[in-house]
C-alpha positions in Angstrom: 22.9 -88.2 -85.3 19.7 -89.6 -84.1 19.9 -90.0 -80.3 19.6 -93.5 -78.8 16.7 -94.6 -76.4 19.2 -94.5 -73.5 19.7 -90.8 -73.5 18.3 -88.6 -71.5 16.7 -85.8 -72.6 17.5 -81.9 -72.5 14.9 -81.1 -70.5 15.7 -83.7 -67.8 19.1 -84.0 -68.1 20.6 -81.1 -65.2 17.1 -80.4 -64.6 18.8 -79.5 -61.1 22.1 -78.4 -59.5 22.1 -81.3 -58.1 21.6 -83.5 -60.8 23.9 -80.6 -62.8 26.6 -81.9 -60.9 25.7 -85.3 -61.4 25.3 -84.6 -65.0 29.4 -83.7 -64.8 30.4 -86.2 -63.3 28.8 -88.8 -65.3 30.6 -87.0 -69.0 34.1 -86.8 -67.0 33.7 -90.4 -65.8 32.8 -91.6 -70.0 35.6 -88.9 -71.3 38.0 -90.6 -69.0 37.7 -94.4 -69.5 37.5 -93.1 -73.4 40.4 -91.7 -73.7 42.0 -94.1 -72.3 41.3 -96.9 -73.7 41.1 -95.0 -77.5 43.4 -92.4 -76.9 42.6 -88.8 -76.5 43.1 -87.7 -80.0 40.8 -90.8 -81.9 37.6 -90.3 -79.3 34.9 -87.4 -80.1 32.5 -85.5 -78.2 29.3 -87.8 -79.7 31.4 -91.4 -78.3 31.3 -89.4 -75.1 28.1 -88.1 -75.2 26.7 -91.8 -75.8 29.0 -93.2 -73.3 27.3 -91.0 -70.5 23.5 -91.2 -72.0 22.7 -87.3 -73.8 22.7 -85.9 -77.1 24.9 -83.6 -78.6 23.4 -80.5 -77.8 23.5 -80.9 -74.6 27.2 -81.4 -74.1 27.8 -78.7 -75.1 25.7 -77.1 -72.7 27.9 -78.2 -70.5 31.1 -77.9 -71.8 33.0 -76.1 -74.7 34.9 -79.2 -75.6 36.3 -82.4 -75.0 39.7 -81.0 -72.6 37.2 -79.2 -70.6 35.0 -82.0 -69.6 38.2 -83.5 -67.8 37.7 -80.7 -65.3 34.4 -81.3 -64.9 34.0 -80.1 -61.6 36.5 -76.8 -61.0 34.4 -74.2 -61.4 32.3 -76.5 -58.5 35.2 -76.3 -56.3 35.7 -72.3 -56.9 32.3 -71.8 -55.9 32.9 -73.6 -52.5 36.3 -72.3 -51.8 34.6 -68.8 -52.1 32.1 -70.0 -49.0 34.9 -71.2 -47.1 35.9 -67.5 -47.8 33.0 -65.9 -46.9 32.0 -68.3 -43.8 35.2 -68.0 -42.5 35.3 -65.9 -38.3 37.5 -62.9 -39.6 39.3 -63.6 -36.4 40.7 -66.4 -38.3 43.8 -65.9 -40.1 43.9 -65.0 -43.4 46.9 -67.9 -44.5 44.9 -70.7 -42.1 41.7 -70.4 -43.6 43.2 -70.0 -47.4 44.9 -73.4 -46.8 41.1 -75.2 -45.5 39.7 -73.6 -48.7 42.5 -75.1 -50.7 42.1 -78.4 -49.4 38.6 -78.9 -50.9 40.7 -79.5 -54.0 42.5 -82.3 -52.3 39.5 -83.6 -51.0 37.7 -83.7 -54.9 40.5 -85.9 -55.9 40.4 -88.4 -53.4 36.7 -88.6 -53.8 36.6 -90.4 -56.7 40.0 -92.1 -56.8 39.7 -94.1 -60.2 38.9 -90.5 -62.2 41.9 -88.9 -60.8 44.7 -91.8 -61.8 43.7 -91.7 -65.0 43.3 -88.1 -66.0 47.1 -87.9 -63.8 48.5 -90.4 -66.7 46.3 -88.4 -69.1 47.5 -84.7 -68.1 51.1 -86.6 -68.6 51.0 -87.8 -72.1 48.4 -85.3 -73.5 50.0 -81.6 -74.2 46.3 -79.9 -74.4 45.6 -81.6 -71.5 48.8 -80.8 -69.4 48.0 -77.1 -70.2 44.0 -77.4 -69.2 45.7 -78.6 -65.7 48.2 -76.0 -65.7 45.2 -73.2 -66.5 43.2 -75.3 -63.6 46.1 -74.6 -61.2 46.0 -70.4 -62.2 42.9 -69.9 -61.2 43.3 -71.8 -57.8 45.7 -69.5 -56.9 44.2 -66.6 -58.5 41.2 -67.2 -56.4 43.5 -67.4 -53.5 45.8 -64.1 -53.4 42.4 -62.5 -53.8 41.2 -63.5 -50.7 44.8 -62.8 -49.3 44.9 -59.3 -51.1 41.4 -58.2 -49.4 41.8 -59.8 -45.8 45.7 -57.6 -45.6 43.9 -54.4 -47.1 41.5 -55.0 -44.4 44.0 -55.3 -41.8 45.8 -51.6 -43.2 49.1 -54.1 -44.8 50.9 -51.8 -47.4 52.2 -54.7 -48.8 48.7 -56.4 -49.3 49.4 -57.4 -53.2 53.1 -58.7 -53.0 52.2 -60.6 -49.6 48.9 -62.3 -50.6 50.6 -63.2 -54.1 53.5 -65.0 -52.2 51.8 -66.6 -50.2 48.8 -67.7 -52.8 51.5 -69.9 -54.3 53.2 -71.2 -51.5 50.1 -72.8 -50.3 49.5 -74.0 -54.3 53.1 -75.4 -54.6 52.0 -77.3 -51.0 48.6 -78.0 -52.7 50.8 -79.3 -56.2 53.4 -80.9 -54.3 51.1 -83.6 -51.9 48.3 -84.4 -54.5 51.1 -85.2 -57.4 53.0 -87.2 -54.8 49.5 -89.0 -54.1 48.7 -89.8 -57.3 52.3 -91.2 -58.3 51.7 -93.5 -55.5 48.1 -95.0 -57.1 46.7 -92.4 -54.4 48.5 -94.6 -51.5 48.8 -93.2 -48.3 46.7 -90.7 -46.5 46.5 -87.8 -48.5 44.6 -85.6 -45.7 48.0 -85.8 -43.7 50.2 -85.4 -45.8 48.7 -82.1 -46.4 48.1 -81.4 -42.6 51.8 -81.3 -42.5 52.6 -79.8 -46.2 49.8 -76.8 -45.1 51.4 -76.4 -41.4 54.7 -75.6 -42.8 53.4 -72.7 -44.9 51.2 -71.4 -42.1 54.2 -71.5 -39.8 56.4 -69.6 -42.4 53.5 -67.3 -43.3 51.0 -66.2 -39.8 50.6 -63.2 -38.6 52.2 -62.5 -35.7 52.3 -60.0 -33.1 54.4 -57.1 -33.1 54.3 -56.8 -29.5 55.1 -60.1 -28.8 57.7 -60.8 -32.0 59.0 -57.3 -32.3 59.5 -55.7 -35.6 57.3 -57.0 -38.8 59.7 -58.5 -41.5 58.8 -58.7 -44.8 60.2 -61.1 -47.2 60.5 -61.5 -50.7 62.1 -64.9 -52.0 63.5 -65.3 -55.9 63.3 -69.5 -56.5 63.1 -71.9 -59.7 59.8 -73.8 -59.6 62.7 -76.5 -59.7 63.3 -75.8 -55.9 62.2 -78.3 -53.4 58.8 -77.3 -51.5 60.5 -78.2 -48.7 63.6 -76.2 -48.9 61.5 -73.4 -49.6 59.4 -73.3 -46.9 62.5 -74.4 -44.7 64.4 -71.2 -45.8 61.2 -68.9 -45.8 60.7 -70.2 -42.2 64.4 -69.3 -41.1 64.2 -66.3 -43.0 61.1 -64.9 -40.9 62.1 -66.0 -37.5 65.1 -64.6 -37.8 65.7 -61.9 -39.5 67.9 -63.4 -42.4 67.0 -61.6 -45.4 68.8 -63.6 -47.4 66.9 -65.4 -50.9 67.2 -69.1 -51.0 69.9 -70.9 -52.9 
């Protein structure tokens, strides 16, 4: 296949980190438009590359397959989260830091609303893209859990791994709840305000407390289904931590 004149030579495409980010986003925008117009299955890598003004070989320098292109900024967000962790004040509550880091996901969606809405529609109708989205969310959650566990271990917590996993799952659930509600609304409303409210609930449930003030420290393990409303999850966890109620959420 011969490159058309408007394509970017491979030596120039993504020559700098900023250039690589721009090209990845250009590819994502081109792909989502083609998927929406022609259908995911009917769209080829060659068509995506042509729409972005590059060749097929350049496309595969950035992505292994066409389903990867819709989540083009995934690695960038993970890297930015790691930067938040590395630069955080060690005196700051780890749960607060983790909430701040995952809010970068929401910022990314809000920064390109048109692509975000089209991607949301596609992930609801194309099984392979829905699976890709689930894997993406799972990676964010694992990044959060790894950071939290390291912080808890530094503080000498015996149940560091368990506590980190539970809190990371709660943060991811809050993030997903806010994001999906916002996308279903067509991007209407203040996503930042909604996120602040949701993360405040998580922080209130799991923040570190001074044992001398609060009394004996408690560990709460909750078992629930994924269908449990986020508000009920957070409310019952908060009540258990405040009042010592160790009953599992209903």
